[in-house]
C-alpha positions as CSV (number, residue, x, y, z in Angstrom):
1,M,80.2,91.4,73.1
2,E,81.4,92.8,76.4
3,Y,85.0,94.0,76.7
4,Q,86.8,93.5,80.0
5,F,90.1,95.3,80.7
6,A,92.8,92.8,81.4
7,G,95.9,95.0,81.8
8,F,98.6,96.7,79.7
9,T,102.2,96.5,78.7
10,H,104.5,99.4,77.9
11,S,106.8,99.3,74.9
12,G,108.7,102.5,74.0
13,E,106.3,105.4,73.5
14,C,103.3,103.1,73.1
15,R,101.1,101.4,75.6
16,E,99.3,98.2,74.6
17,F,96.0,97.7,76.4
18,V,94.7,94.2,76.6
19,F,91.0,93.4,76.7
20,N,89.0,90.1,76.9
21,G,86.0,90.1,74.6
22,V,83.3,87.9,76.3
23,D,80.4,86.8,74.1
24,E,77.0,85.4,75.1
25,G,78.5,81.9,75.4
26,H,81.1,83.2,77.9
27,H,83.9,82.5,75.4
28,K,86.8,84.9,75.8
29,T,88.7,86.4,72.9
30,P,91.8,88.5,73.5
31,F,91.9,92.0,71.9
32,K,94.7,94.5,72.0
33,V,94.5,98.3,71.5
34,I,97.8,100.3,70.9
35,A,97.9,103.9,72.0
36,D,100.8,106.3,71.4
37,L,101.5,108.2,74.6
38,G,103.2,111.1,72.7
39,L,100.0,111.7,70.8
40,S,97.9,111.5,73.9
41,R,100.1,114.2,75.5
42,K,99.8,116.3,72.4
43,Y,96.0,116.2,72.6
44,N,95.8,116.5,76.4
45,I,94.4,113.1,77.0
46,A,95.3,111.8,80.4
47,V,96.9,108.3,80.6
48,Q,94.2,107.3,83.1
49,E,91.5,107.9,80.4
50,L,93.1,105.7,77.8
51,P,91.8,102.3,78.9
52,L,88.2,103.5,78.8
53,L,88.7,105.3,75.5
54,C,90.3,102.1,74.0
55,R,87.3,100.1,75.3
56,R,85.0,102.5,73.5
57,L,87.0,102.1,70.4
58,L,86.5,98.3,70.6
59,E,82.7,98.8,71.2
60,R,82.5,100.9,68.0
61,M,84.2,98.2,66.0
62,P,81.8,96.4,63.6
63,A,80.8,92.9,64.6
64,G,82.8,90.2,62.8
65,C,85.6,92.6,61.9
66,G,88.2,89.9,62.5
67,S,90.9,92.2,63.7
68,Q,92.0,91.6,67.2
69,T,94.7,94.4,67.3
70,L,93.5,98.0,66.9
71,T,95.3,101.3,67.1
72,F,93.9,104.3,68.9
73,S,95.0,106.6,66.0
74,E,95.6,110.3,65.8
75,A,92.4,110.7,63.9
76,D,90.5,109.1,66.8
77,M,92.2,111.5,69.3
78,K,91.4,114.5,67.1
79,L,87.7,113.4,67.0
80,L,87.7,113.1,70.8
81,V,89.2,116.6,71.2
82,G,86.7,118.1,68.8
83,L,83.8,116.5,70.8
84,R,85.3,117.9,74.0
85,V,85.7,121.4,72.6
86,A,82.1,121.4,71.4
87,A,80.8,120.2,74.8
88,Q,82.8,123.0,76.5
89,K,81.4,125.6,74.2
90,Q,77.9,124.4,74.9
91,N,78.5,124.6,78.6
92,I,79.9,128.2,78.5
93,H,76.5,129.5,77.6
94,K,74.8,127.9,80.5
95,R,74.2,130.2,83.5
96,P,75.7,129.0,86.8
97,P,73.1,127.9,89.4
98,R,72.1,130.5,91.9
99,R,72.7,129.9,95.5
100,P,69.7,130.1,97.7
101,K,69.6,132.9,100.3
102,P,70.7,131.7,103.7
103,I,67.8,131.0,106.1
104,A,67.7,133.3,109.0
105,S,68.4,131.7,112.4
106,P,65.4,131.7,114.7
107,W,67.7,133.2,117.4
108,Q,68.1,136.3,115.2
109,Q,64.4,137.0,115.3
110,I,64.1,137.2,119.1
111,P,64.3,140.9,120.2
112,R,67.0,141.8,122.7
113,I,65.9,143.0,126.1
């Protein structure tokens, strides 16, 4: 099933993201993922990232789950932060790429008279 973002509504400290699940027969099924904005700020998750993260949550949902309303929970956010920290630690040990030496201009090679 493919999930297409259809918009969001804001209620209090939560944002409800609406997706249309489109199956092989092009039948649309509405899904809703609720995310707590207070928790997203606590875990330094930008509001702009939430639609994609909620879509990934839907994609991980087992087929035939039956639930059309999910919650992007604190446990999901902790898992995401843990994965980010691990990726950052892995990138710390990589050496920065070296810059190539500038190519000398042909005009610098001509002797002055």
